[in-house]
C-alpha positions as CSV (number, residue, x, y, z in Angstrom):
1,M,15.6,-12.8,-4.2
2,R,13.2,-11.7,-7.3
3,L,9.8,-9.5,-6.4
4,I,7.1,-9.9,-8.7
5,N,5.0,-6.7,-8.3
6,N,2.8,-4.5,-10.4
7,K,4.0,-0.4,-10.8
8,P,1.6,1.5,-8.9
9,S,0.4,-1.0,-6.1
10,P,0.9,0.3,-2.4
11,F,1.6,-3.2,-1.3
12,G,4.7,-4.2,-3.4
13,R,5.6,-0.6,-2.3
14,K,6.1,-1.3,1.3
15,V,7.8,-4.4,0.0
16,M,10.7,-3.0,-1.9
17,I,10.7,-0.5,0.5
18,A,11.6,-3.2,3.6
19,L,14.4,-4.8,1.4
20,K,16.0,-1.6,0.5
21,E,16.1,-0.3,4.2
22,K,17.0,-4.0,5.4
23,D,20.1,-3.6,2.1
24,I,18.9,-6.7,0.7
25,P,19.7,-7.3,-3.2
26,F,16.4,-8.5,-5.2
27,E,15.9,-8.2,-8.9
28,I,12.4,-7.1,-10.4
29,E,9.9,-8.2,-11.7
30,W,6.4,-6.4,-13.6
31,D,3.3,-7.6,-13.7
32,I,-0.4,-7.0,-14.3
33,P,-2.3,-10.1,-12.7
34,W,-5.7,-8.5,-14.0
35,H,-4.2,-9.5,-17.7
36,K,-4.4,-12.3,-19.6
37,D,-0.3,-12.4,-20.3
38,T,-0.3,-12.3,-16.4
39,T,2.2,-15.0,-14.9
40,V,0.7,-14.2,-10.7
41,D,-1.5,-17.9,-11.0
42,H,1.7,-19.9,-11.5
43,Y,3.2,-18.2,-7.6
44,N,-0.3,-17.5,-5.9
45,P,-3.5,-19.6,-5.7
46,L,-5.1,-16.0,-4.6
47,E,-4.1,-14.8,-7.7
48,Q,-2.4,-11.5,-6.3
49,L,0.6,-9.4,-5.9
50,P,3.6,-9.1,-4.8
51,I,5.0,-12.9,-5.1
52,L,8.5,-13.4,-3.9
53,V,10.7,-15.5,-4.8
54,T,13.4,-16.6,-3.3
55,E,16.7,-17.8,-3.8
56,G,16.1,-21.2,-2.4
57,G,12.8,-21.0,-4.5
58,E,10.2,-20.4,-1.6
59,I,7.2,-18.8,-2.8
60,V,6.0,-16.4,-0.6
61,Y,2.5,-13.8,-1.1
62,E,0.6,-11.4,0.7
63,S,2.3,-8.0,1.4
64,S,2.2,-8.4,5.2
65,Y,3.0,-11.7,5.9
66,I,6.0,-11.1,2.7
67,L,7.1,-7.8,5.9
68,D,7.0,-11.1,8.4
69,W,9.0,-13.2,6.4
70,L,11.8,-10.7,5.6
71,E,11.8,-9.4,9.6
72,H,11.6,-13.5,11.1
73,H,14.7,-14.2,8.3
74,Y,16.4,-10.8,7.9
75,P,15.8,-9.5,11.2
76,D,19.3,-6.8,11.2
77,P,18.5,-4.1,11.0
78,S,14.7,-4.8,13.0
79,L,11.9,-3.0,11.8
80,I,9.8,-4.6,14.8
81,P,8.8,-2.5,17.8
82,E,10.7,-3.3,20.8
83,T,7.3,-3.6,23.8
84,P,4.8,-5.8,23.4
85,D,2.2,-2.9,23.3
86,E,4.3,-1.6,20.3
87,R,4.0,-4.4,18.2
88,L,0.3,-4.3,18.7
89,K,0.0,-0.9,17.8
90,M,1.7,-1.8,14.6
91,K,-0.8,-4.6,13.8
92,L,-3.5,-1.7,14.2
93,F,-2.1,0.5,12.1
94,Q,-1.9,-2.7,9.7
95,V,-5.3,-3.6,10.0
96,L,-6.7,0.3,8.9
97,G,-4.0,0.7,5.6
98,V,-5.4,-2.6,4.6
99,G,-8.4,-1.4,5.3
100,V,-8.5,2.0,3.5
101,M,-6.6,0.8,0.2
102,D,-8.9,-2.3,-0.3
103,A,-11.7,0.4,0.0
104,I,-9.6,2.7,-2.9
105,V,-9.3,-0.1,-5.1
106,R,-12.6,-0.7,-4.8
107,I,-14.1,2.7,-6.2
108,N,-11.5,2.4,-8.6
109,F,-13.1,-0.8,-9.6
110,E,-16.7,0.9,-9.6
111,L,-15.6,3.2,-12.0
112,A,-14.1,1.5,-14.2
113,R,-17.7,0.0,-15.3
114,P,-20.3,1.8,-17.2
115,Q,-21.5,5.1,-15.6
116,E,-25.1,3.8,-15.4
117,C,-24.0,0.3,-14.3
118,Q,-22.6,2.4,-11.1
119,S,-23.4,2.0,-7.4
120,N,-23.4,5.1,-5.6
121,E,-24.4,3.9,-2.1
122,W,-21.5,1.3,-2.9
123,M,-19.3,4.0,-4.0
124,Q,-20.8,6.2,-0.6
125,R,-19.5,3.8,2.0
126,Q,-16.1,3.0,0.3
127,K,-15.8,6.8,1.2
128,R,-17.0,6.3,4.4
129,K,-14.1,4.2,5.0
130,I,-11.5,5.8,3.3
131,A,-11.9,9.0,5.5
132,G,-12.9,6.9,8.6
133,G,-9.8,4.7,8.3
134,L,-7.2,8.2,7.4
135,G,-8.9,10.0,10.6
136,E,-8.3,7.1,12.9
137,I,-4.9,6.8,12.1
138,S,-4.5,10.8,11.9
139,R,-5.5,10.5,15.6
140,I,-3.1,8.4,16.9
141,I,0.2,9.4,15.1
142,G,-0.4,13.1,16.3
143,N,2.4,14.7,15.4
144,E,4.6,12.0,15.7
145,E,7.7,11.4,13.2
146,F,6.9,7.9,13.2
147,A,4.0,5.7,14.2
148,V,5.7,4.2,16.5
149,G,8.3,3.5,18.9
150,G,10.0,6.4,17.6
151,Q,11.8,5.0,14.7
152,L,10.8,3.3,11.5
153,T,8.7,0.0,12.1
154,L,6.8,-1.6,9.5
155,A,4.0,0.7,10.0
156,D,5.3,3.3,8.8
157,L,5.5,1.3,5.6
158,E,2.0,0.0,5.9
159,I,0.5,3.3,6.8
160,G,3.2,5.3,4.4
161,S,2.4,3.4,1.6
162,V,-1.1,4.2,1.7
163,L,-1.0,7.6,2.1
164,G,1.8,7.9,-0.6
165,H,-0.4,6.5,-2.8
166,L,-3.6,9.1,-2.3
167,D,-1.1,11.4,-3.7
168,F,0.1,9.2,-6.7
169,L,-3.8,8.0,-7.6
170,A,-4.7,12.0,-6.8
171,E,-1.9,13.4,-9.5
172,S,-2.7,10.1,-12.0
173,I,-6.4,9.3,-12.3
174,P,-8.5,12.2,-13.4
175,A,-11.8,10.5,-11.9
176,L,-9.7,9.6,-8.6
177,T,-8.1,13.3,-8.8
178,E,-11.8,14.5,-7.9
179,L,-12.7,12.2,-5.1
180,F,-9.6,13.0,-2.7
181,V,-9.2,16.5,-3.6
182,R,-12.6,17.0,-3.6
183,D,-14.6,14.8,-1.1
184,I,-12.1,13.4,1.0
185,Q,-9.6,16.4,1.2
186,W,-7.1,14.4,3.5
187,R,-4.1,17.1,3.5
188,N,-6.4,19.7,4.7
189,R,-8.6,17.5,7.1
190,H,-5.4,15.9,8.7
191,P,-2.1,18.3,8.1
192,N,-0.6,15.7,10.5
193,L,-0.7,12.8,7.9
194,G,0.8,15.8,5.2
195,R,3.6,16.3,7.7
196,Y,4.2,12.9,8.3
197,I,4.5,11.3,4.8
198,D,5.7,14.2,3.3
199,N,8.4,13.1,5.8
200,L,8.7,9.6,4.9
201,E,9.5,10.7,0.9
202,Q,12.1,11.9,1.9
203,R,13.8,8.4,2.6
204,A,15.8,6.7,0.1
205,S,14.1,4.0,0.4
206,F,10.5,5.4,-0.4
207,K,11.8,7.6,-3.3
208,E,13.4,3.9,-5.0
209,A,10.3,2.8,-4.5
210,A,8.0,5.4,-5.7
211,P,4.9,4.1,-7.5
212,Q,4.6,3.9,-11.3
213,M,1.3,4.4,-13.8
214,V,0.6,1.8,-16.0
215,E,-2.2,1.0,-18.5
216,I,-4.8,-1.6,-16.8
217,D,-7.0,-2.8,-19.2
218,F,-10.1,-2.4,-17.3
219,Q,-12.8,-4.2,-19.7
220,S,-11.0,-7.4,-18.9
221,V,-11.9,-6.9,-15.5
222,I,-15.1,-5.7,-15.1
223,H,-17.2,-7.7,-17.9
């Protein structure tokens, strides 16, 4: 099995974590989908990562769908909660996690534009989405060790990858350090989420799938 991924991507990270939690052997191929030498368009009509190429040649894309695909084909150990209500709750965490991450991505690319072209109204809207999404995640999780059902599920992969990415961006991108430390202040406002992600980051699967920084040619994207 081959995973085509981008090193800093939280979307790809959650797939890597699932593969490691299920002890599924895989090779990894790094790609930057915005660069001219990308191969993403050969596999995914949406030109997004991550992409899973199976041993039989099947191509599976979109991170949350890949998680569902893995769960269907490799159900042991299960990362799906037991009851219907818990499974719905897991899906809600997925919606919140993807929504927060999409807003972060939009801010990142807006900051890459010349300052005179940046929209403050657009930035403020994305900040509200991040703050609102994190607040709701914090409210639902409370002081639980895991998001749903008292054990690791896909909900933890979804939310954990996003929270881990907040720390990664704050450490790696100065412009976003100011955003997360001064404006969002998610660890100060939601200490329960800090404890939650710090606990998850101790798992071997999370450590082995830690994000890495790459040089992205933003100018080729925004022009």
